[in-house]
C-alpha positions as CSV (number, residue, x, y, z in Angstrom):
1,M,24.1,118.0,45.6
2,F,27.2,116.4,44.1
3,S,30.3,118.4,43.3
4,F,33.8,117.9,41.9
5,N,36.8,120.3,41.6
6,L,38.9,120.2,38.5
7,P,42.3,121.7,39.0
8,A,43.0,124.6,36.7
9,T,45.1,127.7,36.7
10,D,43.4,131.1,36.2
11,D,44.8,131.3,32.7
12,E,43.5,127.8,31.9
13,K,40.1,128.8,33.2
14,I,40.0,131.8,30.9
15,Q,41.0,129.7,27.9
16,L,38.6,126.9,28.7
17,A,35.7,129.3,29.2
18,G,36.1,130.8,25.7
19,E,34.8,134.1,24.4
20,G,31.9,135.3,26.5
21,E,32.3,132.1,28.5
22,K,30.5,130.3,25.7
23,N,32.2,127.0,26.4
24,F,31.2,127.0,30.0
25,I,27.7,127.9,29.1
26,G,27.6,125.0,26.6
27,V,28.8,122.6,29.3
28,E,26.2,123.8,31.8
29,R,23.4,123.5,29.3
30,T,24.5,120.1,28.0
31,Y,25.0,118.3,31.3
32,K,22.6,120.4,33.5
33,V,25.4,121.3,35.8
34,K,26.7,124.5,37.5
35,L,30.3,125.6,37.0
36,L,31.9,127.8,39.7
37,T,35.3,129.4,39.1
38,R,35.7,131.7,42.0
39,N,37.7,129.2,44.0
40,P,41.0,127.5,42.8
41,G,40.1,125.3,39.9
42,I,36.7,124.7,38.4
43,T,33.9,123.3,40.7
44,I,31.3,121.3,39.0
45,Q,27.9,120.9,40.8
46,A,24.8,119.0,39.9
47,H,22.0,117.0,41.5
48,E,23.1,113.8,39.8
49,E,26.6,112.3,40.2
50,A,26.5,111.0,36.5
51,K,26.1,114.6,35.2
52,V,29.0,115.8,37.3
53,K,31.1,113.0,35.9
54,S,30.2,113.6,32.3
55,A,30.9,117.4,32.6
56,H,34.2,116.6,34.2
57,E,35.2,114.3,31.4
58,A,34.3,116.8,28.8
59,L,36.3,119.6,30.5
60,E,39.2,117.2,30.9
61,R,39.2,116.6,27.1
62,M,39.0,120.3,26.4
63,R,41.9,121.0,28.8
64,D,44.0,118.2,27.4
65,A,43.6,119.6,23.9
66,M,44.5,123.0,25.1
67,R,47.6,121.8,26.9
68,T,48.9,120.1,23.7
69,G,48.8,123.5,21.9
70,H,45.4,123.3,20.3
71,Q,42.8,126.0,20.2
72,L,39.4,125.1,21.5
73,T,37.6,125.7,18.3
74,D,33.8,125.9,18.2
75,F,33.4,122.8,16.1
76,Y,35.7,120.7,18.4
77,V,33.8,121.8,21.6
78,S,30.5,121.2,19.9
79,E,31.5,117.7,18.9
80,I,32.4,116.8,22.5
81,L,29.2,118.2,23.8
82,A,27.1,116.6,21.1
83,G,28.2,113.1,22.2
84,S,29.0,110.2,19.9
85,S,29.2,110.7,16.1
86,V,26.4,108.3,15.5
87,G,24.1,109.8,18.0
88,E,24.4,107.1,20.5
89,G,25.9,107.1,24.0
90,K,26.0,109.8,26.6
91,P,27.2,113.3,25.9
92,G,31.0,113.3,26.4
93,D,31.4,109.7,25.4
94,F,32.8,110.8,22.0
95,T,36.0,112.7,21.5
96,P,36.4,114.0,17.9
97,H,39.7,113.7,16.1
98,L,41.9,116.7,16.8
99,E,44.9,117.1,14.5
100,K,48.0,118.9,15.5
101,P,48.1,122.6,14.5
102,I,49.3,123.3,11.0
103,L,51.9,125.6,12.5
104,M,52.4,128.2,15.2
105,D,52.1,131.8,14.0
106,R,54.5,134.6,14.7
107,F,52.6,135.3,17.9
108,G,52.9,131.8,19.2
109,K,49.3,130.8,18.5
110,P,48.3,127.6,16.8
111,V,46.9,127.8,13.3
112,Q,44.3,125.1,12.8
113,P,40.8,124.5,11.4
114,K,38.0,126.2,13.3
115,T,35.1,124.5,11.7
116,R,34.2,121.1,10.3
117,G,34.4,122.4,6.7
118,Q,37.8,123.8,7.3
119,A,39.0,120.5,8.7
120,R,37.7,118.8,5.6
121,F,39.5,121.4,3.5
122,I,42.9,120.6,5.1
123,S,42.2,116.9,4.6
124,V,41.5,117.4,0.9
125,I,44.7,119.4,0.5
126,K,46.8,116.6,2.1
127,Q,45.2,114.0,-0.2
128,H,45.3,115.7,-3.6
129,D,47.9,117.5,-5.8
130,I,45.3,120.0,-7.1
131,V,42.4,121.3,-5.0
132,L,39.6,123.6,-6.0
133,A,38.1,125.2,-2.9
134,A,34.9,127.3,-3.3
135,G,33.1,129.3,-0.6
136,P,32.0,132.7,0.6
137,A,34.2,135.4,2.1
138,G,35.5,134.8,5.5
139,T,35.7,131.0,5.4
140,G,39.5,130.9,5.7
141,K,40.2,129.5,2.3
142,T,43.2,131.6,1.5
143,F,44.5,131.8,5.1
144,L,44.5,128.0,5.6
145,A,46.0,127.4,2.1
146,V,48.8,129.8,2.9
147,A,49.4,128.0,6.2
148,M,49.7,124.6,4.5
149,A,52.1,126.2,2.0
150,V,54.3,127.6,4.7
151,Q,54.3,124.3,6.5
152,A,55.3,122.5,3.3
153,L,58.2,125.0,2.8
154,E,59.4,124.8,6.4
155,K,59.4,121.0,6.2
156,K,61.2,121.2,2.9
157,L,58.5,119.3,1.1
158,V,58.6,122.0,-1.6
159,E,61.3,124.4,-2.6
160,R,59.1,127.4,-3.2
161,I,55.7,129.0,-2.5
162,I,54.1,130.8,-5.3
163,L,51.0,132.9,-4.5
164,V,49.0,134.1,-7.5
165,R,46.1,136.4,-8.0
166,P,44.4,137.6,-11.2
167,A,44.7,141.4,-11.3
168,V,41.1,142.2,-12.2
169,E,40.6,146.0,-12.4
170,S,37.7,147.7,-10.7
171,G,37.0,150.3,-13.4
172,E,40.6,151.2,-14.0
173,S,43.3,149.7,-16.1
174,L,46.7,148.9,-14.5
175,G,48.4,150.9,-17.2
176,F,46.7,154.1,-16.0
177,L,47.6,153.6,-12.4
178,P,50.6,155.6,-11.1
179,G,53.9,154.0,-10.3
180,A,56.1,151.1,-11.4
181,I,54.6,147.7,-12.0
182,G,55.4,146.6,-8.4
183,E,53.4,149.5,-7.0
184,K,50.6,148.9,-9.4
185,I,50.0,145.3,-8.5
186,G,50.7,145.8,-4.8
187,P,47.1,146.4,-3.7
188,Y,45.9,143.3,-5.5
189,M,48.6,141.2,-3.7
190,R,48.0,142.7,-0.2
191,P,45.7,140.0,1.1
192,L,48.4,137.4,0.4
193,Y,51.0,139.4,2.3
194,D,48.6,139.8,5.2
195,S,48.3,136.1,5.5
196,L,52.0,135.5,5.3
197,S,52.7,138.3,7.9
198,I,50.7,136.4,10.4
199,M,52.6,133.1,9.7
200,M,56.1,134.5,10.0
201,S,58.0,137.6,11.1
202,G,58.8,140.4,8.6
203,E,62.5,139.4,8.7
204,R,61.7,135.8,7.9
205,L,59.4,136.7,5.1
206,K,62.0,139.0,3.6
207,E,64.6,136.3,3.9
208,Y,62.4,133.9,1.9
209,E,61.5,136.5,-0.7
210,D,65.2,137.5,-1.2
211,G,66.1,133.8,-1.6
212,N,63.3,133.4,-4.1
213,A,61.6,130.8,-1.9
214,I,58.4,132.9,-1.8
215,E,57.0,134.6,-4.8
216,I,53.8,136.7,-5.0
217,A,52.8,137.6,-8.5
218,P,49.8,138.4,-10.9
219,L,48.4,135.5,-12.9
220,A,49.7,137.0,-16.1
221,Y,53.3,136.3,-14.9
222,M,52.7,132.6,-14.9
223,R,52.5,132.2,-18.7
224,G,55.2,130.1,-20.2
225,R,56.6,128.8,-16.9
226,T,56.8,125.3,-15.5
227,L,56.4,125.3,-11.7
228,G,58.0,122.2,-10.2
229,K,58.5,121.4,-6.5
230,C,56.3,124.3,-5.6
231,F,53.2,124.9,-3.4
232,I,51.1,127.2,-5.6
233,I,48.0,129.1,-4.5
234,L,45.7,130.8,-7.0
235,D,43.5,133.2,-4.9
236,E,40.3,134.8,-6.2
237,A,40.2,132.1,-8.9
238,Q,36.7,133.1,-9.8
239,N,38.1,136.1,-11.6
240,T,40.0,134.0,-14.2
241,S,38.8,133.4,-17.7
242,I,38.6,129.9,-19.0
243,S,41.8,130.4,-21.1
244,Q,43.6,131.9,-18.1
245,M,42.5,128.9,-15.9
246,K,43.8,126.4,-18.5
247,M,47.1,128.3,-18.7
248,F,47.5,128.2,-14.9
249,L,46.6,124.6,-14.5
250,T,49.0,123.5,-17.2
251,R,51.9,125.3,-15.5
252,I,52.0,122.8,-12.6
253,G,55.1,120.6,-12.7
254,I,56.4,117.5,-11.0
255,G,56.4,117.6,-7.2
256,S,54.0,120.5,-6.9
257,K,50.7,121.0,-5.2
258,A,48.2,123.7,-6.2
259,V,45.2,125.1,-4.3
260,L,42.7,127.3,-6.1
261,T,40.3,129.3,-4.0
262,G,37.3,131.2,-5.2
263,D,33.9,132.7,-4.4
264,E,31.6,132.4,-7.3
265,S,29.2,135.0,-5.8
266,Q,31.9,137.6,-6.3
267,V,32.9,137.4,-10.0
268,D,34.4,140.7,-11.3
269,L,34.7,139.6,-14.9
270,D,32.8,141.2,-17.8
271,K,29.2,139.9,-17.6
272,F,29.7,138.2,-21.0
273,E,32.7,136.2,-19.8
274,K,32.4,132.9,-18.0
275,S,34.5,132.3,-14.9
276,G,37.3,129.8,-15.5
277,F,37.0,128.7,-11.9
278,A,33.3,127.6,-12.3
279,H,34.2,126.0,-15.6
280,A,37.1,124.0,-14.1
281,R,35.1,122.8,-11.2
282,K,32.6,121.4,-13.6
283,I,34.9,119.7,-16.2
284,L,37.6,118.5,-13.7
285,S,35.2,116.7,-11.4
286,G,36.0,113.1,-10.9
287,I,39.7,113.3,-12.1
288,E,41.9,111.3,-9.8
289,G,44.4,113.5,-8.0
290,I,42.1,116.6,-8.2
291,G,40.0,117.3,-5.1
292,Q,37.2,119.7,-4.7
293,I,35.5,121.1,-1.6
294,E,32.8,123.8,-1.0
295,L,32.8,125.7,2.2
296,T,29.6,127.3,3.4
297,V,28.4,130.2,5.4
298,E,28.6,127.9,8.5
299,D,32.4,128.0,8.0
300,V,32.7,131.8,8.2
301,V,35.2,132.7,11.0
302,R,35.3,136.4,10.7
303,H,33.2,138.7,12.8
304,R,30.0,136.9,13.8
305,L,27.9,139.4,11.8
306,V,29.7,138.4,8.5
307,R,27.8,135.1,8.6
308,D,24.5,136.9,9.0
309,I,25.3,139.4,6.3
310,I,26.1,136.7,3.8
311,K,22.8,134.9,4.7
312,A,20.9,138.1,4.2
313,Y,22.3,138.7,0.7
314,E,21.6,135.0,-0.2
315,K,18.0,135.4,1.0
316,S,17.6,138.6,-1.1
317,G,18.6,136.7,-4.2
318,F,21.9,138.6,-4.8
319,P,23.7,137.8,-6.9
320,A,20.9,136.9,-9.3
């Protein structure tokens, strides 16, 4: 029996293990080793020295990533355990590219892609001025787009963040809802505030809003404006009409970047009206400077059951 002890603090062992010790279980299954954590550090045991060495190298890579402020995302760990990207070499011989976190949230945790699709999404945003991102609920489209916007504002790459949503009513007209216009549109804008509240403290958010550096508004408020040096996010873009989509896209000014996120399986428009998001994805394909990406159910990062729920609805044929 061969063994090796990898030095690690109790806190590091908890983080390396992952939820339900899934990372350790993955290492044990991949390299046919046994991991013991009762003693100081992590003891790796196996009947073959090569397996102990490979498991040690994989854990070292995971620990190095963690120590540089990265989360051990599922896709990063799985890439390490899968071996080389071309299917050659021994497991652990390949270390996938791991970018720095987009930013650290208000709780001191890194915000970064958690799946391969999310990593591609970030890459597309960096490479294009306009990005159309489609995908089911829970794939992090809005959250990551907001993170990229906050990063751009903090680095002074843009002067303002503008977060936009179409105020599509669910059986009620805004005019019949109680309260002033700010109170009426508040519920539609809440998901955007929720993302921002994770990125920064309430005081910091208020400071940006008071200084007009962050604006959250309904799509109708964009008409007639030119949005220069801004990072603009159109959320729930599937609920725009074709004319609304054209209006929004033609607002974008010099020095701006726009990310449009939508889920074409959740269109709330009148059944006779075509989604401007779906139309734009079709007619704008291939235009230089406009990037498109489609996230899938495999990129869902909410509760593990959300992925299964989406698959069940897709299997049932809904929506038709």
